[in-house]
Every structure is written in structure tokens, then in C-alpha cells.
Steps between C-alpha positions, in 0.01 A plus 500: 500500500657403167867580433405714200288727717776528760739598219284741301332690782822655644641538148206706377487700822868591515503587130239769570658634820776668295234730353339555841836605645513801268226655715702452820782740419512876546412580863555215746851347500473168320652297786244654732217398267640146479523484881136604538400255227667196656388591851136505392545185288654328803197601707276348232696175532450506878123538449499226234693267731243545774215440253671175400536406866882521491680643799701817447696459822835334444783383725761761580767293320318549167485879514866527400451300175172686430669837547783388270248396232323834530813714485643307203184429295285804570763751606840475333365336185251779432737778607767379256243454222366853526846649544609320181191620312608860561817464291439217249219436255208275584608275211843437645345441842257247347792313342684490832197368686432236237820333621317421822368191326857362516580615853173352629560169322860477622391578857229234476753248370759546774276581796188293430662220293279567197615371159641756259483362147699628205178545307362729770820709499502535119131588499555771760799635306280521190244696700761740640634553146146588396474761775832650389381520138174667598676773696818517289429846348441641848813331632736622225378858542587496868776753565816351648699610798515433869127565575395228254746248638381589850143440387592164347677401821198600707274301266715190535511541878120529497482168312724341764284640781179384328635149454629491857162618626327224303731235647471630856120506474488142371743381766248594769315175438124457551579271793650798682257767383234526224571721197245774575634596847855484357410758235313709757795532737757532221315786330456689826868456588602613149271804520640602838856464370427721199322761710780516757762524223307789344479684829870452565564644153298808594194435283207724595161346570288612206143438388388487137145626451459391137226238444726323248759445773253335737329294231836364382609455862193288574562292187868449584417404859202268457575356156872557439620401849237293680352301211807464276744390770247254643462318167868534407624331818230234478642419155856504636404267784329258263729501195822653632669838452617407149145476366395809691794690353351455153260776598786742439515405133133568435447819701683724249289360215173581672638836611572581135138422412389740775745761369365456148147555626565797730835652407522467121776237478526341154674169423786458249634197316765459772246512781287252303797262479562548870137426577523177300815396688332566834192299414707212362720501808198502730336216308823298496563537873144490626480123538859467615536744786627328814222416742497445871448152629 
């Protein structure tokens, strides 16, 4: 599959999952919903692995790394993200996550010996500046105080966990285990960790009977988790985490288009300037992202 497809498929999917998540709140604790979502997505990966003829049984020595990937990527990362979203605006959270393009590229440079050009760094910085401009009105209206700083800290920790999860996944090389079984086991381990953490915190087991909950749940599981992560990590394996991290610059732009269509968002001159910066940064860096050998 072409690199452009591997890039745009998860980008377009994850940009729409933000809207789908609005139908997940209200009854079932969000960490519980995420646990169910990743458990079912992991089961889909197990089925897909068997269809492809790939074994899902792995040596005992690999279960430790797989559990670590699951807890970090699909457990702690998502827990911190949703905890941060409770106290800071989505705009500020989008700006924080756009910095993942740098953390991914730096990790790829030091751990996978991928080149990190100045042009790529400047292009990414231009894109991050664009994200900040787009969400600047939302950011400046954020009330200060300890809760906001706690939310920012949680957002940054989520970025660290996401980058670490990316690196750990890529370090389990295809020679040891194919990508699909890796994602299958990691998602199941992450789901179990979230579920156990929720039970230890005293969360009740609840069931949401609204059709909107289950429709959005199915979309988030099959499309947002199974499909998007499959293409995202295929891109990361082929072109490196730096190129894959560029997804984080484009997701907010598409999400704004979805918001304009369904939630009444209207652009301003500042958001237009930010959009231009993002597109220029993406164009500038697109042919210069570090690639795997």
C-alpha cells in the first residue's frame, strides 16, 4: 500500500473519533469503555492474524514486552489523555499532542539511527505553530490555577507514554513477531490493565443502553482502534516514527472540519493563518521525514 494511504487513513479516522467519543460519556466510566474497546479490537487482531496465517502464540519471554507495550500505549497513554481532557480544553490538548512529531522523530533518531534533518525540524515547528494559532483563542481563555497545570502535565505525560509505546512496538521486530499479533496481545494487555485499575478504584460495572453509545463504540473499536492502528504502525515500520508522528499535525485540522460540519465551528483569520502554517509545514517535511532502512 502507498505511503499516502498509510498516512491519510489513520489521520482521517482519528480526526473523527473525537466526535464519536462525545457519545461515550455519561453512563459508563470512560476508562471502562476504553478497556472494552481495546479488548474487542485486540480480539479482532487475533482473528485477522489467523486469517493471514500468522501464529498468535508467542514465546513466554515476549509476553513481558507485549504487556509493557499494552500498559504504556493502550493503558497509561489513554488514561492520561482522558484525565487531561477533563480539566483542559481540547485545543490545548491538541497543541500538546502535536509535539509528538518531535518526540517520535527524536526517538527514531537515537533508537533506530534515522536521520533528523534541520529542515524536518523547522517544518514540524511550523506545523506546531499552526496548531497553536488555530486553537489560540481557546487556549487564552483557559482559566489558570492548579487544575490546568495538572491537566497540562497529564497531557505531556500522555505524549511521553504514546511515544514510548510507539518505540516499544517498533522494537519488537518482525523477525521476532509480526505486527498484527503484537497489536493483538498489546491491546488485550492494555485493556486488562485499564479494567483492573478501574475495579481497584471502585468503578461500578455499568451498561449504557443508548443506541448512540453502541454505534460510536462499534466505530471506535473497528475503525478507530483496529483499522487506524494497523495502518499507523505499518507506516511507522516503513517510514519511521518521525513520519508517522506527522499524523498528529493533521488530525486537528480534519477534526475542525468535522466540528464545522456537525458542531457549528467557524474559522477566524487566526485559525486561517494557523491552517496555512500547518499545510506548509506538512508539505515542507513530507519528503524529508526520516525513513527506515
